[in-house]
Gaussian input, Z-matrix of N, CA and C with variables (Angstrom, degrees):
# hf/3-21g

backbone

0 1
 N
 C     1     B1
 C     2     B2     1     A1
 N     3     B3     2     A2     1     D1
 C     4     B4     3     A3     2     D2
 C     5     B5     4     A4     3     D3
 N     6     B6     5     A5     4     D4
 C     7     B7     6     A6     5     D5
 C     8     B8     7     A7     6     D6
 N     9     B9     8     A8     7     D7
 C    10    B10     9     A9     8     D8
 C    11    B11    10    A10     9     D9
 N    12    B12    11    A11    10    D10
 C    13    B13    12    A12    11    D11
 C    14    B14    13    A13    12    D12
 N    15    B15    14    A14    13    D13
 C    16    B16    15    A15    14    D14
 C    17    B17    16    A16    15    D15
 N    18    B18    17    A17    16    D16
 C    19    B19    18    A18    17    D17
 C    20    B20    19    A19    18    D18
 N    21    B21    20    A20    19    D19
 C    22    B22    21    A21    20    D20
 C    23    B23    22    A22    21    D21
 N    24    B24    23    A23    22    D22
 C    25    B25    24    A24    23    D23
 C    26    B26    25    A25    24    D24
 N    27    B27    26    A26    25    D25
 C    28    B28    27    A27    26    D26
 C    29    B29    28    A28    27    D27
 N    30    B30    29    A29    28    D28
 C    31    B31    30    A30    29    D29
 C    32    B32    31    A31    30    D30
 N    33    B33    32    A32    31    D31
 C    34    B34    33    A33    32    D32
 C    35    B35    34    A34    33    D33
 N    36    B36    35    A35    34    D34
 C    37    B37    36    A36    35    D35
 C    38    B38    37    A37    36    D36
 N    39    B39    38    A38    37    D37
 C    40    B40    39    A39    38    D38
 C    41    B41    40    A40    39    D39
 N    42    B42    41    A41    40    D40
 C    43    B43    42    A42    41    D41
 C    44    B44    43    A43    42    D42
 N    45    B45    44    A44    43    D43
 C    46    B46    45    A45    44    D44
 C    47    B47    46    A46    45    D45
 N    48    B48    47    A47    46    D46
 C    49    B49    48    A48    47    D47
 C    50    B50    49    A49    48    D48
 N    51    B51    50    A50    49    D49
 C    52    B52    51    A51    50    D50
 C    53    B53    52    A52    51    D51
 N    54    B54    53    A53    52    D52
 C    55    B55    54    A54    53    D53
 C    56    B56    55    A55    54    D54
 N    57    B57    56    A56    55    D55
 C    58    B58    57    A57    56    D56
 C    59    B59    58    A58    57    D57
 N    60    B60    59    A59    58    D58
 C    61    B61    60    A60    59    D59
 C    62    B62    61    A61    60    D60
 N    63    B63    62    A62    61    D61
 C    64    B64    63    A63    62    D62
 C    65    B65    64    A64    63    D63
 N    66    B66    65    A65    64    D64
 C    67    B67    66    A66    65    D65
 C    68    B68    67    A67    66    D66
 N    69    B69    68    A68    67    D67
 C    70    B70    69    A69    68    D68
 C    71    B71    70    A70    69    D69
 N    72    B72    71    A71    70    D70
 C    73    B73    72    A72    71    D71
 C    74    B74    73    A73    72    D72
 N    75    B75    74    A74    73    D73
 C    76    B76    75    A75    74    D74
 C    77    B77    76    A76    75    D75
 N    78    B78    77    A77    76    D76
 C    79    B79    78    A78    77    D77
 C    80    B80    79    A79    78    D78
 N    81    B81    80    A80    79    D79
 C    82    B82    81    A81    80    D80
 C    83    B83    82    A82    81    D81
 N    84    B84    83    A83    82    D82
 C    85    B85    84    A84    83    D83
 C    86    B86    85    A85    84    D84
 N    87    B87    86    A86    85    D85
 C    88    B88    87    A87    86    D86
 C    89    B89    88    A88    87    D87
 N    90    B90    89    A89    88    D88
 C    91    B91    90    A90    89    D89
 C    92    B92    91    A91    90    D90
 N    93    B93    92    A92    91    D91
 C    94    B94    93    A93    92    D92
 C    95    B95    94    A94    93    D93
 N    96    B96    95    A95    94    D94
 C    97    B97    96    A96    95    D95
 C    98    B98    97    A97    96    D96
 N    99    B99    98    A98    97    D97
 C   100   B100    99    A99    98    D98
 C   101   B101   100   A100    99    D99
 N   102   B102   101   A101   100   D100
 C   103   B103   102   A102   101   D101
 C   104   B104   103   A103   102   D102
 N   105   B105   104   A104   103   D103
 C   106   B106   105   A105   104   D104
 C   107   B107   106   A106   105   D105
 N   108   B108   107   A107   106   D106
 C   109   B109   108   A108   107   D107
 C   110   B110   109   A109   108   D108
 N   111   B111   110   A110   109   D109
 C   112   B112   111   A111   110   D110
 C   113   B113   112   A112   111   D111
 N   114   B114   113   A113   112   D112
 C   115   B115   114   A114   113   D113
 C   116   B116   115   A115   114   D114
 N   117   B117   116   A116   115   D115
 C   118   B118   117   A117   116   D116
 C   119   B119   118   A118   117   D117
 N   120   B120   119   A119   118   D118
 C   121   B121   120   A120   119   D119
 C   122   B122   121   A121   120   D120
 N   123   B123   122   A122   121   D121
 C   124   B124   123   A123   122   D122
 C   125   B125   124   A124   123   D123
 N   126   B126   125   A125   124   D124
 C   127   B127   126   A126   125   D125
 C   128   B128   127   A127   126   D126
 N   129   B129   128   A128   127   D127
 C   130   B130   129   A129   128   D128
 C   131   B131   130   A130   129   D129
 N   132   B132   131   A131   130   D130
 C   133   B133   132   A132   131   D131
 C   134   B134   133   A133   132   D132
 N   135   B135   134   A134   133   D133
 C   136   B136   135   A135   134   D134
 C   137   B137   136   A136   135   D135
 N   138   B138   137   A137   136   D136
 C   139   B139   138   A138   137   D137
 C   140   B140   139   A139   138   D138
 N   141   B141   140   A140   139   D139
 C   142   B142   141   A141   140   D140
 C   143   B143   142   A142   141   D141
 N   144   B144   143   A143   142   D142
 C   145   B145   144   A144   143   D143
 C   146   B146   145   A145   144   D144
 N   147   B147   146   A146   145   D145
 C   148   B148   147   A147   146   D146
 C   149   B149   148   A148   147   D147
 N   150   B150   149   A149   148   D148
 C   151   B151   150   A150   149   D149
 C   152   B152   151   A151   150   D150
 N   153   B153   152   A152   151   D151
 C   154   B154   153   A153   152   D152
 C   155   B155   154   A154   153   D153
 N   156   B156   155   A155   154   D154
 C   157   B157   156   A156   155   D155
 C   158   B158   157   A157   156   D156
 N   159   B159   158   A158   157   D157
 C   160   B160   159   A159   158   D158
 C   161   B161   160   A160   159   D159
 N   162   B162   161   A161   160   D160
 C   163   B163   162   A162   161   D161
 C   164   B164   163   A163   162   D162
 N   165   B165   164   A164   163   D163
 C   166   B166   165   A165   164   D164
 C   167   B167   166   A166   165   D165
 N   168   B168   167   A167   166   D166
 C   169   B169   168   A168   167   D167
 C   170   B170   169   A169   168   D168
 N   171   B171   170   A170   169   D169
 C   172   B172   171   A171   170   D170
 C   173   B173   172   A172   171   D171
 N   174   B174   173   A173   172   D172
 C   175   B175   174   A174   173   D173
 C   176   B176   175   A175   174   D174
 N   177   B177   176   A176   175   D175
 C   178   B178   177   A177   176   D176
 C   179   B179   178   A178   177   D177
 N   180   B180   179   A179   178   D178
 C   181   B181   180   A180   179   D179
 C   182   B182   181   A181   180   D180
 N   183   B183   182   A182   181   D181
 C   184   B184   183   A183   182   D182
 C   185   B185   184   A184   183   D183
 N   186   B186   185   A185   184   D184
 C   187   B187   186   A186   185   D185
 C   188   B188   187   A187   186   D186
 N   189   B189   188   A188   187   D187
 C   190   B190   189   A189   188   D188
 C   191   B191   190   A190   189   D189
 N   192   B192   191   A191   190   D190
 C   193   B193   192   A192   191   D191
 C   194   B194   193   A193   192   D192
 N   195   B195   194   A194   193   D193
 C   196   B196   195   A195   194   D194
 C   197   B197   196   A196   195   D195
 N   198   B198   197   A197   196   D196
 C   199   B199   198   A198   197   D197
 C   200   B200   199   A199   198   D198
 N   201   B201   200   A200   199   D199
 C   202   B202   201   A201   200   D200
 C   203   B203   202   A202   201   D201
 N   204   B204   203   A203   202   D202
 C   205   B205   204   A204   203   D203
 C   206   B206   205   A205   204   D204
 N   207   B207   206   A206   205   D205
 C   208   B208   207   A207   206   D206
 C   209   B209   208   A208   207   D207
 N   210   B210   209   A209   208   D208
 C   211   B211   210   A210   209   D209
 C   212   B212   211   A211   210   D210
 N   213   B213   212   A212   211   D211
 C   214   B214   213   A213   212   D212
 C   215   B215   214   A214   213   D213
 N   216   B216   215   A215   214   D214
 C   217   B217   216   A216   215   D215
 C   218   B218   217   A217   216   D216
 N   219   B219   218   A218   217   D217
 C   220   B220   219   A219   218   D218
 C   221   B221   220   A220   219   D219
 N   222   B222   221   A221   220   D220
 C   223   B223   222   A222   221   D221
 C   224   B224   223   A223   222   D222
 N   225   B225   224   A224   223   D223
 C   226   B226   225   A225   224   D224
 C   227   B227   226   A226   225   D225
 N   228   B228   227   A227   226   D226
 C   229   B229   228   A228   227   D227
 C   230   B230   229   A229   228   D228
 N   231   B231   230   A230   229   D229
 C   232   B232   231   A231   230   D230
 C   233   B233   232   A232   231   D231
 N   234   B234   233   A233   232   D232
 C   235   B235   234   A234   233   D233
 C   236   B236   235   A235   234   D234
 N   237   B237   236   A236   235   D235
 C   238   B238   237   A237   236   D236
 C   239   B239   238   A238   237   D237
 N   240   B240   239   A239   238   D238
 C   241   B241   240   A240   239   D239
 C   242   B242   241   A241   240   D240
 N   243   B243   242   A242   241   D241
 C   244   B244   243   A243   242   D242
 C   245   B245   244   A244   243   D243
 N   246   B246   245   A245   244   D244
 C   247   B247   246   A246   245   D245
 C   248   B248   247   A247   246   D246
 N   249   B249   248   A248   247   D247
 C   250   B250   249   A249   248   D248
 C   251   B251   250   A250   249   D249
 N   252   B252   251   A251   250   D250
 C   253   B253   252   A252   251   D251
 C   254   B254   253   A253   252   D252
 N   255   B255   254   A254   253   D253
 C   256   B256   255   A255   254   D254
 C   257   B257   256   A256   255   D255
 N   258   B258   257   A257   256   D256
 C   259   B259   258   A258   257   D257
 C   260   B260   259   A259   258   D258
 N   261   B261   260   A260   259   D259
 C   262   B262   261   A261   260   D260
 C   263   B263   262   A262   261   D261
 N   264   B264   263   A263   262   D262
 C   265   B265   264   A264   263   D263
 C   266   B266   265   A265   264   D264
 N   267   B267   266   A266   265   D265
 C   268   B268   267   A267   266   D266
 C   269   B269   268   A268   267   D267
 N   270   B270   269   A269   268   D268
 C   271   B271   270   A270   269   D269
 C   272   B272   271   A271   270   D270
 N   273   B273   272   A272   271   D271
 C   274   B274   273   A273   272   D272
 C   275   B275   274   A274   273   D273
 N   276   B276   275   A275   274   D274
 C   277   B277   276   A276   275   D275
 C   278   B278   277   A277   276   D276
 N   279   B279   278   A278   277   D277
 C   280   B280   279   A279   278   D278
 C   281   B281   280   A280   279   D279
 N   282   B282   281   A281   280   D280
 C   283   B283   282   A282   281   D281
 C   284   B284   283   A283   282   D282
 N   285   B285   284   A284   283   D283
 C   286   B286   285   A285   284   D284
 C   287   B287   286   A286   285   D285
 N   288   B288   287   A287   286   D286
 C   289   B289   288   A288   287   D287
 C   290   B290   289   A289   288   D288
 N   291   B291   290   A290   289   D289
 C   292   B292   291   A291   290   D290
 C   293   B293   292   A292   291   D291
 N   294   B294   293   A293   292   D292
 C   295   B295   294   A294   293   D293
 C   296   B296   295   A295   294   D294
 N   297   B297   296   A296   295   D295
 C   298   B298   297   A297   296   D296
 C   299   B299   298   A298   297   D297
 N   300   B300   299   A299   298   D298
 C   301   B301   300   A300   299   D299
 C   302   B302   301   A301   300   D300
 N   303   B303   302   A302   301   D301
 C   304   B304   303   A303   302   D302
 C   305   B305   304   A304   303   D303
 N   306   B306   305   A305   304   D304
 C   307   B307   306   A306   305   D305
 C   308   B308   307   A307   306   D306
 N   309   B309   308   A308   307   D307
 C   310   B310   309   A309   308   D308
 C   311   B311   310   A310   309   D309
 N   312   B312   311   A311   310   D310
 C   313   B313   312   A312   311   D311
 C   314   B314   313   A313   312   D312
 N   315   B315   314   A314   313   D313
 C   316   B316   315   A315   314   D314
 C   317   B317   316   A316   315   D315
 N   318   B318   317   A317   316   D316
 C   319   B319   318   A318   317   D317
 C   320   B320   319   A319   318   D318
 N   321   B321   320   A320   319   D319
 C   322   B322   321   A321   320   D320
 C   323   B323   322   A322   321   D321
 N   324   B324   323   A323   322   D322
 C   325   B325   324   A324   323   D323
 C   326   B326   325   A325   324   D324
 N   327   B327   326   A326   325   D325
 C   328   B328   327   A327   326   D326
 C   329   B329   328   A328   327   D327
 N   330   B330   329   A329   328   D328
 C   331   B331   330   A330   329   D329
 C   332   B332   331   A331   330   D330
 N   333   B333   332   A332   331   D331
 C   334   B334   333   A333   332   D332
 C   335   B335   334   A334   333   D333
 N   336   B336   335   A335   334   D334
 C   337   B337   336   A336   335   D335
 C   338   B338   337   A337   336   D336
 N   339   B339   338   A338   337   D337
 C   340   B340   339   A339   338   D338
 C   341   B341   340   A340   339   D339

   B1=1.4561
   B2=1.5173
   B3=1.2611
   B4=1.4584
   B5=1.5206
   B6=1.2696
   B7=1.4690
   B8=1.5224
   B9=1.3200
   B10=1.4688
   B11=1.5327
   B12=1.3119
   B13=1.4607
   B14=1.5311
   B15=1.3109
   B16=1.4667
   B17=1.5227
   B18=1.3268
   B19=1.4714
   B20=1.5225
   B21=1.3328
   B22=1.4583
   B23=1.5369
   B24=1.3254
   B25=1.4660
   B26=1.5330
   B27=1.3258
   B28=1.4700
   B29=1.5208
   B30=1.3178
   B31=1.4694
   B32=1.5296
   B33=1.3224
   B34=1.4672
   B35=1.5306
   B36=1.3118
   B37=1.4725
   B38=1.5215
   B39=1.3324
   B40=1.4740
   B41=1.5149
   B42=1.3273
   B43=1.4726
   B44=1.5300
   B45=1.3306
   B46=1.4631
   B47=1.5252
   B48=1.3303
   B49=1.4639
   B50=1.5196
   B51=1.3351
   B52=1.4694
   B53=1.5210
   B54=1.3341
   B55=1.4649
   B56=1.5238
   B57=1.3357
   B58=1.4612
   B59=1.5219
   B60=1.3298
   B61=1.4641
   B62=1.5173
   B63=1.3243
   B64=1.4652
   B65=1.5225
   B66=1.3325
   B67=1.4635
   B68=1.5259
   B69=1.3207
   B70=1.4673
   B71=1.5213
   B72=1.3438
   B73=1.4645
   B74=1.5202
   B75=1.3247
   B76=1.4593
   B77=1.5280
   B78=1.3219
   B79=1.4648
   B80=1.5263
   B81=1.3389
   B82=1.4651
   B83=1.5249
   B84=1.3262
   B85=1.4680
   B86=1.5184
   B87=1.3255
   B88=1.4594
   B89=1.5235
   B90=1.3110
   B91=1.4606
   B92=1.5180
   B93=1.3119
   B94=1.4566
   B95=1.5262
   B96=1.3190
   B97=1.4530
   B98=1.5239
   B99=1.3263
   B100=1.4503
   B101=1.5222
   B102=1.3197
   B103=1.4596
   B104=1.5176
   B105=1.2951
   B106=1.4590
   B107=1.5197
   B108=1.2955
   B109=1.4573
   B110=1.5241
   B111=1.2943
   B112=1.4636
   B113=1.5253
   B114=1.2859
   B115=1.4530
   B116=1.5218
   B117=1.3075
   B118=1.4584
   B119=1.5276
   B120=1.3198
   B121=1.4536
   B122=1.5212
   B123=1.2991
   B124=1.4574
   B125=1.5218
   B126=1.3033
   B127=1.4638
   B128=1.5263
   B129=1.3361
   B130=1.4598
   B131=1.5264
   B132=1.3287
   B133=1.4592
   B134=1.5259
   B135=1.3448
   B136=1.4677
   B137=1.5210
   B138=1.3344
   B139=1.4677
   B140=1.5249
   B141=1.3234
   B142=1.4517
   B143=1.5323
   B144=1.3347
   B145=1.4604
   B146=1.5197
   B147=1.3183
   B148=1.4666
   B149=1.5242
   B150=1.3312
   B151=1.4626
   B152=1.5263
   B153=1.3285
   B154=1.4654
   B155=1.5266
   B156=1.3317
   B157=1.4670
   B158=1.5206
   B159=1.3196
   B160=1.4652
   B161=1.5228
   B162=1.3158
   B163=1.4634
   B164=1.5264
   B165=1.3370
   B166=1.4617
   B167=1.5265
   B168=1.3156
   B169=1.4632
   B170=1.5179
   B171=1.3237
   B172=1.4642
   B173=1.5300
   B174=1.3363
   B175=1.4622
   B176=1.5226
   B177=1.3197
   B178=1.4613
   B179=1.5226
   B180=1.3318
   B181=1.4640
   B182=1.5183
   B183=1.3440
   B184=1.4622
   B185=1.5275
   B186=1.3241
   B187=1.4631
   B188=1.5231
   B189=1.3178
   B190=1.4631
   B191=1.5236
   B192=1.3171
   B193=1.4665
   B194=1.5279
   B195=1.3565
   B196=1.4733
   B197=1.5297
   B198=1.3245
   B199=1.4641
   B200=1.5200
   B201=1.3338
   B202=1.4622
   B203=1.5234
   B204=1.3395
   B205=1.4642
   B206=1.5276
   B207=1.3371
   B208=1.4576
   B209=1.5262
   B210=1.3145
   B211=1.4588
   B212=1.5251
   B213=1.3264
   B214=1.4640
   B215=1.5296
   B216=1.3319
   B217=1.4653
   B218=1.5289
   B219=1.3212
   B220=1.4652
   B221=1.5235
   B222=1.3229
   B223=1.4643
   B224=1.5224
   B225=1.3397
   B226=1.4637
   B227=1.5255
   B228=1.3407
   B229=1.4634
   B230=1.5288
   B231=1.3411
   B232=1.4607
   B233=1.5233
   B234=1.3300
   B235=1.4630
   B236=1.5246
   B237=1.3426
   B238=1.4640
   B239=1.5244
   B240=1.3296
   B241=1.4656
   B242=1.5261
   B243=1.3169
   B244=1.4660
   B245=1.5197
   B246=1.3399
   B247=1.4656
   B248=1.5266
   B249=1.3451
   B250=1.4665
   B251=1.5239
   B252=1.3353
   B253=1.4612
   B254=1.5245
   B255=1.3252
   B256=1.4680
   B257=1.5217
   B258=1.3423
   B259=1.4628
   B260=1.5254
   B261=1.3313
   B262=1.4630
   B263=1.5254
   B264=1.3184
   B265=1.4625
   B266=1.5207
   B267=1.3266
   B268=1.4679
   B269=1.5274
   B270=1.3474
   B271=1.4621
   B272=1.5234
   B273=1.3159
   B274=1.4668
   B275=1.5279
   B276=1.3294
   B277=1.4621
   B278=1.5154
   B279=1.3301
   B280=1.4612
   B281=1.5191
   B282=1.3444
   B283=1.4711
   B284=1.5241
   B285=1.3495
   B286=1.4735
   B287=1.5240
   B288=1.3119
   B289=1.4646
   B290=1.5231
   B291=1.3191
   B292=1.4676
   B293=1.5222
   B294=1.3186
   B295=1.4625
   B296=1.5211
   B297=1.2963
   B298=1.4548
   B299=1.5178
   B300=1.3039
   B301=1.4587
   B302=1.5230
   B303=1.3339
   B304=1.4600
   B305=1.5219
   B306=1.2992
   B307=1.4600
   B308=1.5202
   B309=1.3154
   B310=1.4659
   B311=1.5242
   B312=1.3094
   B313=1.4480
   B314=1.5141
   B315=1.3450
   B316=1.4535
   B317=1.5227
   B318=1.3243
   B319=1.4631
   B320=1.5166
   B321=1.3288
   B322=1.4565
   B323=1.5178
   B324=1.3162
   B325=1.4614
   B326=1.5251
   B327=1.3200
   B328=1.4515
   B329=1.5093
   B330=1.2849
   B331=1.4593
   B332=1.5211
   B333=1.2988
   B334=1.4432
   B335=1.5206
   B336=1.3425
   B337=1.4720
   B338=1.5150
   B339=1.2736
   B340=1.3992
   B341=1.4007
   A1=108.94
   A2=113.30
   A3=116.42
   A4=109.56
   A5=115.64
   A6=123.08
   A7=112.20
   A8=118.57
   A9=121.94
   A10=111.26
   A11=116.84
   A12=119.91
   A13=111.08
   A14=116.09
   A15=120.38
   A16=110.45
   A17=117.10
   A18=120.51
   A19=111.12
   A20=116.90
   A21=120.95
   A22=109.86
   A23=116.30
   A24=121.05
   A25=111.04
   A26=116.46
   A27=120.97
   A28=110.49
   A29=117.24
   A30=121.05
   A31=110.67
   A32=117.69
   A33=120.93
   A34=110.82
   A35=115.38
   A36=119.36
   A37=110.45
   A38=117.15
   A39=120.40
   A40=111.21
   A41=117.12
   A42=120.38
   A43=110.59
   A44=116.45
   A45=119.51
   A46=111.40
   A47=116.02
   A48=119.94
   A49=110.41
   A50=117.22
   A51=120.34
   A52=110.83
   A53=117.35
   A54=120.33
   A55=110.53
   A56=115.45
   A57=118.96
   A58=111.28
   A59=116.18
   A60=119.55
   A61=111.20
   A62=117.10
   A63=118.59
   A64=110.04
   A65=117.33
   A66=119.50
   A67=110.58
   A68=116.34
   A69=120.03
   A70=110.29
   A71=116.85
   A72=119.92
   A73=110.70
   A74=117.18
   A75=120.81
   A76=109.86
   A77=117.57
   A78=119.59
   A79=111.17
   A80=117.04
   A81=119.98
   A82=111.22
   A83=116.19
   A84=119.73
   A85=110.01
   A86=117.10
   A87=119.66
   A88=110.97
   A89=116.87
   A90=120.42
   A91=110.49
   A92=116.73
   A93=120.64
   A94=110.30
   A95=116.33
   A96=120.24
   A97=110.85
   A98=118.00
   A99=119.71
   A100=113.82
   A101=117.96
   A102=118.69
   A103=113.20
   A104=117.53
   A105=120.30
   A106=107.72
   A107=114.69
   A108=118.54
   A109=109.75
   A110=117.40
   A111=119.31
   A112=110.56
   A113=114.46
   A114=119.98
   A115=109.50
   A116=115.72
   A117=120.32
   A118=110.83
   A119=115.90
   A120=120.30
   A121=109.81
   A122=114.91
   A123=120.28
   A124=112.15
   A125=116.01
   A126=122.51
   A127=111.67
   A128=117.48
   A129=120.98
   A130=111.55
   A131=115.87
   A132=119.31
   A133=110.57
   A134=117.47
   A135=121.74
   A136=110.33
   A137=116.34
   A138=120.63
   A139=110.31
   A140=115.97
   A141=121.73
   A142=110.91
   A143=116.98
   A144=120.72
   A145=111.78
   A146=117.71
   A147=120.51
   A148=111.33
   A149=117.39
   A150=120.25
   A151=110.87
   A152=116.58
   A153=119.98
   A154=110.17
   A155=117.15
   A156=120.70
   A157=110.79
   A158=117.21
   A159=120.66
   A160=110.84
   A161=116.18
   A162=119.91
   A163=111.49
   A164=116.34
   A165=119.81
   A166=111.36
   A167=116.78
   A168=120.48
   A169=110.45
   A170=117.32
   A171=120.65
   A172=111.50
   A173=116.71
   A174=119.69
   A175=111.45
   A176=117.19
   A177=120.26
   A178=109.80
   A179=116.63
   A180=120.34
   A181=111.54
   A182=117.07
   A183=120.46
   A184=111.66
   A185=116.24
   A186=120.10
   A187=110.52
   A188=117.24
   A189=120.89
   A190=113.91
   A191=118.39
   A192=120.54
   A193=113.22
   A194=120.15
   A195=118.78
   A196=112.60
   A197=116.51
   A198=120.05
   A199=109.87
   A200=116.57
   A201=120.38
   A202=111.30
   A203=117.01
   A204=119.97
   A205=110.92
   A206=116.14
   A207=120.76
   A208=110.37
   A209=116.70
   A210=120.20
   A211=111.05
   A212=116.09
   A213=120.23
   A214=110.36
   A215=116.92
   A216=120.80
   A217=110.98
   A218=116.53
   A219=120.62
   A220=110.11
   A221=116.73
   A222=120.45
   A223=111.41
   A224=117.09
   A225=119.97
   A226=111.11
   A227=116.91
   A228=119.70
   A229=111.27
   A230=116.10
   A231=119.32
   A232=111.32
   A233=116.91
   A234=119.97
   A235=111.44
   A236=116.66
   A237=119.93
   A238=110.92
   A239=116.86
   A240=120.36
   A241=110.83
   A242=116.98
   A243=120.55
   A244=110.40
   A245=117.03
   A246=119.92
   A247=111.18
   A248=117.12
   A249=120.08
   A250=110.79
   A251=116.62
   A252=120.12
   A253=111.41
   A254=117.09
   A255=120.17
   A256=110.90
   A257=116.53
   A258=120.07
   A259=110.87
   A260=116.86
   A261=120.66
   A262=110.08
   A263=116.79
   A264=120.24
   A265=110.84
   A266=116.81
   A267=119.06
   A268=110.83
   A269=117.85
   A270=120.48
   A271=111.12
   A272=117.66
   A273=121.07
   A274=110.64
   A275=116.52
   A276=119.63
   A277=111.80
   A278=118.12
   A279=120.38
   A280=112.52
   A281=118.84
   A282=121.35
   A283=109.54
   A284=117.20
   A285=118.89
   A286=109.37
   A287=116.03
   A288=121.08
   A289=108.31
   A290=115.39
   A291=121.11
   A292=108.81
   A293=116.32
   A294=120.08
   A295=112.06
   A296=118.84
   A297=121.45
   A298=112.75
   A299=118.17
   A300=122.21
   A301=110.17
   A302=116.78
   A303=121.46
   A304=108.14
   A305=116.67
   A306=119.99
   A307=108.65
   A308=117.80
   A309=120.02
   A310=110.28
   A311=115.78
   A312=120.84
   A313=112.66
   A314=118.12
   A315=121.78
   A316=108.45
   A317=114.08
   A318=118.35
   A319=108.62
   A320=117.32
   A321=119.03
   A322=110.37
   A323=115.30
   A324=119.69
   A325=109.62
   A326=116.08
   A327=121.14
   A328=114.60
   A329=119.52
   A330=120.74
   A331=108.85
   A332=115.77
   A333=121.74
   A334=108.69
   A335=118.81
   A336=118.30
   A337=110.81
   A338=115.62
   A339=124.16
   A340=121.22
   D1=138.21
   D2=177.14
   D3=-94.31
   D4=178.04
   D5=-174.18
   D6=-59.77
   D7=-41.96
   D8=-177.80
   D9=-65.35
   D10=-41.13
   D11=179.21
   D12=-65.36
   D13=-40.14
   D14=178.45
   D15=-63.91
   D16=-45.49
   D17=178.69
   D18=-63.24
   D19=-38.66
   D20=179.20
   D21=-64.91
   D22=-42.73
   D23=179.40
   D24=-64.04
   D25=-42.26
   D26=177.62
   D27=-62.09
   D28=-41.41
   D29=179.68
   D30=-65.13
   D31=-39.62
   D32=177.37
   D33=-63.18
   D34=-43.20
   D35=178.93
   D36=-62.79
   D37=-41.51
   D38=178.10
   D39=-61.17
   D40=-43.17
   D41=179.82
   D42=-63.11
   D43=-43.07
   D44=179.01
   D45=-62.17
   D46=-41.95
   D47=178.50
   D48=-64.48
   D49=-42.27
   D50=178.22
   D51=-62.08
   D52=-41.43
   D53=178.48
   D54=-63.38
   D55=-44.37
   D56=179.07
   D57=-62.41
   D58=-44.08
   D59=179.89
   D60=-64.88
   D61=-42.10
   D62=179.81
   D63=-65.86
   D64=-36.15
   D65=177.19
   D66=-65.38
   D67=-40.59
   D68=178.21
   D69=-64.09
   D70=-46.63
   D71=179.16
   D72=-61.78
   D73=-42.41
   D74=-179.60
   D75=-62.51
   D76=-43.13
   D77=179.96
   D78=-65.42
   D79=-38.15
   D80=178.03
   D81=-65.37
   D82=-41.72
   D83=179.15
   D84=-63.57
   D85=-45.18
   D86=179.49
   D87=-65.15
   D88=-38.76
   D89=177.72
   D90=-61.37
   D91=-45.32
   D92=179.21
   D93=-64.98
   D94=-40.72
   D95=-176.71
   D96=-65.21
   D97=-39.77
   D98=-173.08
   D99=-95.33
   D100=-22.60
   D101=-177.52
   D102=-96.41
   D103=-28.57
   D104=176.22
   D105=-101.45
   D106=103.71
   D107=-175.99
   D108=-79.65
   D109=117.55
   D110=179.34
   D111=-69.82
   D112=147.15
   D113=-179.74
   D114=-71.27
   D115=140.30
   D116=177.83
   D117=-104.92
   D118=18.04
   D119=178.09
   D120=-82.93
   D121=166.59
   D122=178.87
   D123=-71.26
   D124=161.33
   D125=-175.99
   D126=-60.14
   D127=-48.50
   D128=-177.08
   D129=-69.22
   D130=-35.30
   D131=178.30
   D132=-65.83
   D133=-37.62
   D134=176.64
   D135=-62.36
   D136=-44.95
   D137=179.42
   D138=-60.68
   D139=-44.57
   D140=179.97
   D141=-60.32
   D142=-46.76
   D143=179.37
   D144=-63.86
   D145=-40.24
   D146=179.29
   D147=-63.90
   D148=-39.33
   D149=177.85
   D150=-65.03
   D151=-41.22
   D152=178.21
   D153=-63.83
   D154=-42.80
   D155=179.21
   D156=-61.56
   D157=-45.90
   D158=179.86
   D159=-61.05
   D160=-42.42
   D161=-179.42
   D162=-65.05
   D163=-42.08
   D164=177.77
   D165=-62.99
   D166=-41.19
   D167=179.14
   D168=-62.59
   D169=-43.39
   D170=179.00
   D171=-63.88
   D172=-42.37
   D173=-179.76
   D174=-66.70
   D175=-40.40
   D176=177.76
   D177=-65.11
   D178=-38.66
   D179=176.77
   D180=-61.70
   D181=-41.33
   D182=178.06
   D183=-65.43
   D184=-36.04
   D185=179.63
   D186=-70.40
   D187=-42.00
   D188=-174.53
   D189=-81.89
   D190=-18.22
   D191=-175.31
   D192=-59.38
   D193=-47.60
   D194=177.96
   D195=-62.27
   D196=-35.91
   D197=178.80
   D198=-64.77
   D199=-43.81
   D200=179.50
   D201=-66.02
   D202=-38.91
   D203=177.59
   D204=-63.75
   D205=-42.71
   D206=178.36
   D207=-62.00
   D208=-43.05
   D209=179.18
   D210=-64.46
   D211=-35.70
   D212=178.23
   D213=-64.18
   D214=-42.77
   D215=177.76
   D216=-62.98
   D217=-41.58
   D218=178.59
   D219=-62.56
   D220=-43.64
   D221=179.18
   D222=-62.84
   D223=-39.72
   D224=178.57
   D225=-64.90
   D226=-40.49
   D227=177.38
   D228=-62.84
   D229=-42.56
   D230=177.54
   D231=-61.68
   D232=-40.81
   D233=178.75
   D234=-62.39
   D235=-41.67
   D236=178.19
   D237=-63.03
   D238=-43.04
   D239=179.31
   D240=-64.19
   D241=-40.97
   D242=178.98
   D243=-63.61
   D244=-41.42
   D245=178.28
   D246=-63.60
   D247=-41.60
   D248=177.68
   D249=-61.62
   D250=-44.04
   D251=179.64
   D252=-64.20
   D253=-38.92
   D254=177.24
   D255=-62.35
   D256=-41.64
   D257=178.57
   D258=-62.82
   D259=-43.76
   D260=179.93
   D261=-62.41
   D262=-45.01
   D263=-179.44
   D264=-65.47
   D265=-41.44
   D266=179.93
   D267=-66.62
   D268=-36.09
   D269=176.58
   D270=-65.92
   D271=-40.41
   D272=178.74
   D273=-66.23
   D274=-37.16
   D275=-179.55
   D276=-72.26
   D277=-31.85
   D278=-178.05
   D279=-84.17
   D280=-29.52
   D281=179.91
   D282=-73.16
   D283=134.92
   D284=175.52
   D285=-71.32
   D286=147.97
   D287=-178.70
   D288=-76.03
   D289=123.17
   D290=179.35
   D291=-85.91
   D292=149.20
   D293=-176.37
   D294=-69.21
   D295=-34.49
   D296=-177.67
   D297=-90.94
   D298=1.30
   D299=-174.83
   D300=-85.65
   D301=134.37
   D302=175.12
   D303=-89.88
   D304=96.62
   D305=178.57
   D306=-106.74
   D307=158.19
   D308=-178.22
   D309=-61.97
   D310=140.75
   D311=179.30
   D312=94.63
   D313=-8.15
   D314=178.59
   D315=-113.01
   D316=155.92
   D317=176.77
   D318=-74.72
   D319=144.33
   D320=178.93
   D321=-63.21
   D322=138.11
   D323=-178.18
   D324=-93.74
   D325=126.44
   D326=174.24
   D327=79.61
   D328=0.18
   D329=-179.63
   D330=-110.57
   D331=143.39
   D332=178.68
   D333=-98.20
   D334=114.49
   D335=-179.78
   D336=-71.19
   D337=139.04
   D338=167.17
   D339=84.15

């Protein structure tokens, strides 16, 4: 290929990319236009509604914050208990079973039941 053919091929590729990009942009614009319905309310009414929404969100956040903190503490306690239980189980699994030891699942040694 000579220089002119290479330049022509590059120009064709650029045009195809531009067409693809413009098609993508056009589809995004149409998607935004038809899927996000713009409000037909007045400017001041929109501002008023947005302020009310923000205030409600803040108040709900203040109400829920202690509940979320309490739940976080409960979750941390559960995690600590689970870690302790894992340690106990891992210690039982690693320790060899002693003959004189009363472990769960074995009959008591030397004791008369009942």
